C-alpha positions in Angstrom: 7.1 1.4 -7.9 6.4 1.7 -11.6 3.9 4.5 -11.8 5.5 7.3 -13.8 2.4 9.3 -14.7 1.8 10.7 -11.2 3.4 13.8 -9.8 4.8 12.3 -6.5 6.5 15.6 -5.6 3.1 17.1 -4.8 2.0 14.0 -2.9 5.1 14.0 -0.8 3.9 17.3 0.7 1.0 15.4 2.2 2.7 12.5 4.0 -0.5 10.6 5.0 -1.8 10.6 1.4 1.7 9.7 0.0 1.9 6.7 2.4 -1.5 5.4 1.2 -0.7 6.0 -2.4 2.7 4.2 -2.1 1.1 1.2 -0.4 -1.7 0.9 -2.9 0.7 1.2 -5.9 3.2 -1.2 -4.4 0.6 -3.9 -3.6 -1.5 -3.6 -6.8 1.4 -3.2 -9.3 4.5 -4.8 -7.8 6.9 -4.3 -4.9 10.0 -4.1 -7.1 11.9 -6.4 -4.6 11.1 -4.2 -1.6 9.3 -5.1 1.6 6.2 -3.4 3.0 6.0 -2.0 6.5 3.4 -4.0 8.5 3.0 -0.9 10.8 2.0 1.3 7.8 -0.3 -1.4 6.4 -2.1 -1.7 9.7 -2.2 2.0 10.1 -3.8 2.7 6.7 -5.7 -0.6 6.3 -9.2 0.9 6.2 -8.1 3.6 3.7 -6.4 1.3 1.2 -8.2 0.6 -2.1 -6.8 -2.8 -3.1 -7.8 -5.8 -5.3 -10.2 -7.8 -3.1 -8.2 -11.0 -3.5 -5.0 -9.3 -2.5 -6.7 -7.5 0.4 -8.1 -10.8 1.7 -4.7 -12.5 1.5 -2.9 -9.6 3.3 -5.5 -9.5 6.0 -4.8 -13.2 6.8 -1.1 -12.4 7.0 -1.5 -9.3 9.1 -3.9 -10.6 11.7 -3.0 -14.3 11.5 -6.5 -15.5 10.6 -6.9 -19.2 9.7 
């Protein structure tokens, strides 16, 4: 993850918010050769603020839509 302007130490104290932040940042700005957890994506799907095209693509992968 390439976001260096955010104090992640404070976010880590709130695991739920940190997971959402990490997923959003990773998807929107690059994975840096890491894989995402499908379980976490499905868990926080409704809370994620993503680029609409990326969110549409990911939803097809997660729920195997044609």
